[in-house]
C-alpha positions in Angstrom: -0.1 -0.3 0.3 2.8 2.7 0.3 3.7 1.9 -3.2 0.9 2.3 -4.0 0.5 5.9 -2.2 3.7 6.2 -3.8 2.1 6.0 -7.5 -1.1 7.7 -6.6 1.2 11.0 -6.9 2.4 10.0 -9.9 -0.6 10.8 -11.8 0.5 10.0 -15.9 1.1 6.1 -14.2 -2.1 4.4 -14.4 -1.8 1.2 -11.6 -4.2 -2.0 -10.9 -5.0 -2.7 -7.7 -6.0 -6.5 -7.0 -7.2 -7.3 -3.2 -9.8 -7.5 -0.9 -8.7 -4.0 0.5 -10.2 -0.9 -0.7 -7.9 1.9 -1.4 -8.3 5.8 -1.1 -9.1 6.4 -4.8 -6.9 8.6 -6.6 -7.2 9.4 -10.3 -4.6 6.9 -11.2 -5.5 3.8 -9.5 -7.5 1.3 -10.8 -9.0 -1.0 -8.3 -10.6 -4.8 -8.9 -12.2 -5.7 -5.6 -12.0 -9.4 -4.1 -14.7 -10.2 -1.5 -13.9 -13.4 0.4 -17.1 -13.2 1.9 -19.4 -13.8 -1.5 -16.9 -16.8 -1.9 -18.0 -18.3 1.0 -21.2 -17.0 0.7 -22.0 -18.7 -2.8 -20.1 -22.0 -1.5 -22.3 -22.3 1.7 -25.6 -21.5 -0.4 -24.2 -24.1 -2.8 -23.7 -26.7 -0.1 -27.1 -26.9 0.6 -28.4 -26.9 -2.7 -26.7 -30.3 -3.8 -26.7 -31.9 -0.4 -29.0 -34.1 -0.1 -32.1 -33.3 3.1 -29.8 -30.0 3.2 -26.5 -32.3 4.9 -23.4 -30.0 4.2 -20.6 -28.5 6.4 -17.5 -26.8 6.0 -14.2 -26.8 7.1 -12.0 -24.0 7.7 -8.3 -22.3 8.5 -7.4 -21.5 12.1 -5.0 -19.5 11.1 -7.1 -17.4 9.2 -7.8 -14.3 10.9 -11.5 -13.3 9.3 -12.2 -17.1 9.8 -15.2 -16.1 12.1 -16.4 -14.1 9.0 -15.7 -16.4 6.6 -18.0 -19.1 8.5 -21.0 -16.9 9.1 -20.2 -15.6 5.4 -20.8 -20.0 4.2 -23.9 -20.2 6.8 -25.5 -16.9 5.5 -25.6 -18.1 2.2 -27.1 -21.6 2.9 -29.6 -19.7 4.8 -30.6 -17.7 1.9 -32.0 -20.3 -0.5 -33.5 -22.5 3.1 -33.9 -20.0 6.1 -32.8 -22.8 8.8 -31.8 -25.6 6.7 -33.4 -28.3 8.7 -33.7 -32.0 7.3 -36.8 -34.4 7.5 -34.8 -37.1 8.6 -32.7 -37.7 12.2 -30.0 -36.1 13.4 -32.5 -32.9 12.9 -30.1 -29.7 13.1 -30.4 -26.6 10.9 -27.3 -26.8 8.1 -24.9 -26.3 7.6 -22.4 -27.3 10.4 -18.7 -25.7 10.6 -15.5 -26.3 12.3 -12.1 -24.6 11.8 -8.7 -27.1 12.5 -5.7 -25.5 13.1 -3.3 -26.0 9.7 -0.4 -27.7 12.0 -2.7 -30.3 12.8 -2.8 -31.5 8.7 -4.5 -34.8 7.7 -5.2 -35.7 10.8 -6.3 -32.8 12.5 -9.4 -32.1 9.2 -9.9 -36.1 9.8 -11.4 -36.1 12.7 -13.1 -32.4 12.4 -14.6 -34.0 9.7 -15.7 -37.1 11.9 -17.0 -34.6 14.7 -19.5 -33.5 12.1 -19.9 -36.3 10.4 -22.1 -37.3 13.4 -24.7 -35.5 12.0 -24.4 -37.9 8.5 -23.1 -35.0 6.0 -23.4 -35.5 2.1 -21.4 -32.5 1.5 -18.8 -30.6 2.3 -16.7 -27.7 1.9 -13.3 -27.5 1.7 -10.9 -24.3 1.7 -7.6 -24.2 -0.5 -5.3 -25.4 2.4 -7.8 -28.6 2.9 -7.5 -29.7 -0.4 -5.3 -32.5 -0.5 -4.8 -36.2 -2.0 -4.9 -37.7 1.3 -8.2 -35.8 2.4 -9.9 -36.2 -0.7 -9.6 -40.1 -0.8 -10.9 -40.2 2.9 -14.2 -38.4 1.6 -14.3 -40.6 -1.2 -14.2 -43.2 1.2 -16.7 -41.6 3.0 -19.2 -41.4 0.0 -18.7 -37.4 0.7 -19.0 -34.6 -2.0 -16.9 -31.4 -2.2 -17.5 -27.9 -2.9 -14.0 -25.9 -3.0 -12.7 -22.3 -3.5 -9.8 -23.6 -5.2 -9.3 -25.9 -8.2 -9.3 -29.9 -7.4 -6.1 -31.7 -8.2 -6.9 -34.6 -11.2 -8.6 -37.8 -10.5 -11.4 -36.8 -8.2 -14.3 -35.4 -10.7 -16.6 -37.5 -9.2 -16.5 -36.5 -5.8 -16.1 -32.4 -6.9 -19.2 -30.7 -7.3 -18.0 -27.1 -8.3 -14.8 -24.8 -7.7 -16.3 -20.9 -6.2 -13.7 -17.9 -6.9 -13.5 -14.7 -8.9 -12.8 -14.0 -12.4 -10.4 -10.8 -12.3 -9.7 -11.6 -16.1 -12.5 -10.1 -17.6 -11.9 -7.0 -15.0 -8.3 -6.7 -16.3 -9.7 -6.4 -20.0 -12.1 -3.7 -19.8 -9.2 -1.7 -17.4 -7.3 -1.9 -20.4 -9.2 -0.8 -22.5 -10.2 2.4 -20.0 -7.1 3.2 -18.3 -5.1 5.2 -20.7 -7.2 7.5 -21.9 -7.2 10.7 -20.2 -10.5 11.5 -19.5 -10.9 8.6 -17.5 -10.6 8.6 -13.3 -9.4 5.1 -11.0 -12.3 3.7 -10.1 -13.4 0.4 -8.2 -14.4 -3.1 -10.1 -16.3 -5.5 -8.1 -14.8 -9.1 -9.6 -17.5 -11.3 -10.4 -17.9 -14.5 -9.2 -17.1 -17.5 -11.3 -18.0 -21.2 -10.6 -15.5 -23.9 -12.2 -14.4 -27.5 -12.2 -18.5 -28.0 -12.6 -20.1 -31.7 -12.2 -23.2 -31.3 -14.1 -23.8 -34.8 -12.5 -24.2 -32.8 -9.2 -24.5 -29.4 -9.7 -27.4 -29.3 -12.4 -27.6 -26.8 -14.9 -30.5 -25.3 -13.7 -29.0 -25.4 -10.1 -26.4 -23.7 -12.1 -28.3 -21.0 -13.6 -30.1 -20.1 -9.9 -26.6 -19.8 -8.6 -25.2 -17.8 -11.1 -28.0 -15.5 -10.3 -27.9 -15.1 -6.9 -24.1 -14.8 -7.5 -25.1 -11.4 -9.9 -27.2 -10.2 -7.3 -25.0 -10.6 -4.9 -21.8 -8.8 -6.5 -24.2 -5.6 -7.8 -24.9 -5.5 -3.8 -28.5 -6.3 -3.7 -27.6 -8.8 -1.0 -25.2 -8.4 2.4 -23.0 -11.9 2.6 -22.3 -10.7 6.5 -24.6 -10.9 9.1 -25.4 -7.4 10.7 -22.9 -6.8 13.9 
């Protein structure tokens, strides 16, 4: 950010900042705003959308200082779809359920956290990129669990991988590239759209994809707030 403050004084040099922090606006600074809250909101929505009997959960990282916010957004995404997402069959609790695991515990820690969640008979699990390892996916496959992630899956797991939720920066860069060198265009902030990739349409059907994409568009346009009001 300090470097950007220096560049902001050099108004003839256009500069693009990509990240979740929003900088003070300047004529030559163009920003592409990323939102982990929006990614986790859509991930939560997808997990309960595709989970039989709403039985979905998510594993998050203790080391992420904002993990409580991301879990909140994840649960809110599910609630946006189904309110209190209650199953028909026992055990009857409100889904999705979440847990945060320390990265230092590795596979065994994630396995133990999943096993604890799975006492409520999970069908779908959301994994952060750090948790997407072959060891973890092999274990989930052995338990017939389907997976939603925010990072791409390793090769060989298409049968259990439902979708990847991420943000699409490329079209924003294309748009800025055509504008930022024009003398009459001042710096602006663009919101990165949500992208659903690595889709297994046997799990996330085309009709469900359309629903998710519509909600994701409304989310990025500001019609939906991903985080609970403090």
